[in-house]
C-alpha positions as a printed NumPy array, in Angstrom:
array([[  0.   ,   0.   ,   0.   ],
       [  1.443,   3.393,  -0.969],
       [  1.728,   6.326,   1.404],
       [ -1.027,   8.256,  -0.383],
       [ -3.428,   5.337,  -0.152],
       [ -2.54 ,   4.825,   3.489],
       [ -3.163,   8.479,   4.313],
       [ -6.418,   8.489,   2.339],
       [ -7.763,   5.572,   4.372],
       [ -6.743,   6.984,   7.715],
       [ -7.63 ,  10.58 ,   6.966],
       [-10.605,  10.857,   4.604],
       [-10.45 ,  14.665,   4.738],
       [ -6.861,  14.549,   3.471],
       [ -7.962,  12.231,   0.659],
       [-10.72 ,  14.666,  -0.273],
       [ -8.188,  17.511,  -0.166],
       [ -5.848,  15.679,  -2.59 ],
       [ -8.755,  14.896,  -4.897],
       [ -9.802,  18.553,  -4.963],
       [ -6.184,  19.601,  -5.455],
       [ -5.791,  17.376,  -8.546],
       [ -9.146,  18.513,  -9.933],
       [ -8.029,  22.123,  -9.451],
       [ -4.772,  21.451, -11.321],
       [ -6.648,  19.814, -14.208],
       [ -9.042,  22.754, -14.435],
       [ -6.099,  25.167, -14.513],
       [ -4.473,  23.099, -17.271],
       [ -7.689,  23.07 , -19.326],
       [ -8.133,  26.821, -18.912],
       [ -4.547,  27.455, -20.003],
       [ -4.872,  25.167, -23.016],
       [ -8.128,  26.866, -24.013],
       [ -6.629,  30.347, -23.559],
       [ -3.53 ,  29.534, -25.6  ],
       [ -5.524,  27.84 , -28.39 ],
       [ -7.865,  30.848, -28.608],
       [ -4.857,  33.185, -28.774],
       [ -3.29 ,  31.064, -31.508],
       [ -6.405,  31.296, -33.672],
       [ -6.99 ,  35.01 , -33.045],
       [ -3.459,  36.08 , -33.931],
       [ -3.679,  37.794, -37.323],
       [  0.075,  38.13 , -37.782],
       [  0.892,  34.41 , -37.51 ],
       [  0.862,  32.292, -40.663],
       [ -1.333,  29.221, -41.023],
       [  1.636,  26.856, -40.776],
       [  2.833,  28.534, -37.597],
       [ -0.661,  28.251, -36.126],
       [ -0.8  ,  24.562, -37.025],
       [  2.632,  23.96 , -35.492],
       [  1.824,  25.742, -32.243],
       [ -1.551,  24.003, -32.051],
       [  0.007,  20.554, -32.448],
       [  2.724,  21.4  , -29.93 ],
       [  0.21 ,  22.652, -27.339],
       [ -2.242,  19.784, -27.795],
       [  0.287,  16.916, -27.974],
       [  2.635,  18.123, -25.224],
       [  0.434,  20.478, -23.207],
       [  2.775,  21.283, -20.316],
       [  5.819,  21.995, -22.452],
       [  3.761,  23.532, -25.264],
       [  1.978,  25.998, -23.006],
       [  5.162,  27.08 , -21.255],
       [  7.005,  27.44 , -24.575],
       [  4.145,  29.472, -26.044],
       [  4.014,  31.732, -22.991],
       [  7.77 ,  32.272, -23.097],
       [  7.923,  32.943, -26.84 ],
       [  4.64 ,  34.76 , -27.46 ],
       [  3.239,  35.503, -23.988],
       [  4.176,  39.168, -23.916],
       [  2.087,  39.887, -26.996],
       [ -0.924,  37.939, -25.695],
       [ -1.958,  40.845, -23.475],
       [ -1.475,  43.345, -26.305],
       [ -3.584,  41.267, -28.694],
       [ -6.267,  40.859, -26.03 ],
       [ -6.321,  44.62 , -25.335],
       [ -6.502,  45.396, -29.069],
       [ -9.401,  42.945, -29.491],
       [-11.221,  44.56 , -26.544],
       [-10.774,  48.008, -28.092],
       [-12.079,  46.762, -31.446],
       [-15.128,  45.247, -29.763],
       [-15.732,  48.432, -27.783],
       [-15.518,  50.437, -31.014],
       [-18.016,  48.143, -32.727],
       [-20.424,  48.44 , -29.785],
       [-20.09 ,  52.235, -29.785],
       [-20.696,  52.36 , -33.556],
       [-23.778,  50.182, -33.142],
       [-25.09 ,  52.408, -30.349],
       [-24.548,  55.53 , -32.478],
       [-26.304,  53.885, -35.432],
       [-29.201,  52.68 , -33.272],
       [-29.561,  56.141, -31.747],
       [-30.205,  57.491, -35.245],
       [-27.312,  59.811, -35.786],
       [-23.712,  59.79 , -36.783],
       [-20.837,  62.13 , -36.129],
       [-20.933,  63.128, -39.814],
       [-24.492,  64.436, -39.416],
       [-23.498,  66.472, -36.385],
       [-20.482,  67.879, -38.24 ],
       [-22.644,  68.8  , -41.247],
       [-25.21 ,  70.55 , -39.03 ],
       [-22.442,  72.445, -37.223],
       [-20.973,  73.551, -40.552],
       [-24.427,  74.642, -41.757],
       [-24.995,  76.651, -38.585],
       [-21.703,  78.395, -39.161],
       [-22.65 ,  79.217, -42.745],
       [-26.011,  80.636, -41.626],
       [-24.402,  82.624, -38.81 ],
       [-21.862,  84.148, -41.205],
       [-24.638,  85.033, -43.658],
       [-23.399,  82.82 , -46.496],
       [-26.783,  81.063, -46.718],
       [-30.312,  82.227, -45.958],
       [-32.596,  80.78 , -43.299],
       [-34.67 ,  79.006, -45.975],
       [-31.557,  77.417, -47.5  ],
       [-30.439,  76.393, -44.024],
       [-33.829,  74.781, -43.33 ],
       [-33.798,  72.815, -46.609],
       [-30.236,  71.595, -46.044],
       [-31.026,  70.63 , -42.452],
       [-34.059,  68.592, -43.522],
       [-31.951,  66.865, -46.167],
       [-29.292,  65.912, -43.581],
       [-31.799,  64.706, -40.998],
       [-33.657,  62.352, -43.375]])
């Protein structure tokens, strides 16, 4: 009987602790593998062959593959993640602006028209027609 089995029989709480510890380590490994695989596929600068190589390396030898990937490409993971977050935020903001019914171009055109009317370059009737055309 090994020492771990002996301790598990005498101390069931210790056996439960070791079981939870190993489950925790497996969950961490799965999360790291998932995170690295997602980063491999989202990297726009890496060629297809490089992606295939890293993917095979990470999936066949997960411990070594993950550590190698983090050493070689880990610094840029955070930058790629931040860039992706900014792109998503920009898309959400553009959608909100579109759903709200106006764009920055419309606001700029109305501001320019107001300036033209204030300087006397266009009449109030011309301003009204141009404003209606912009707001349609």
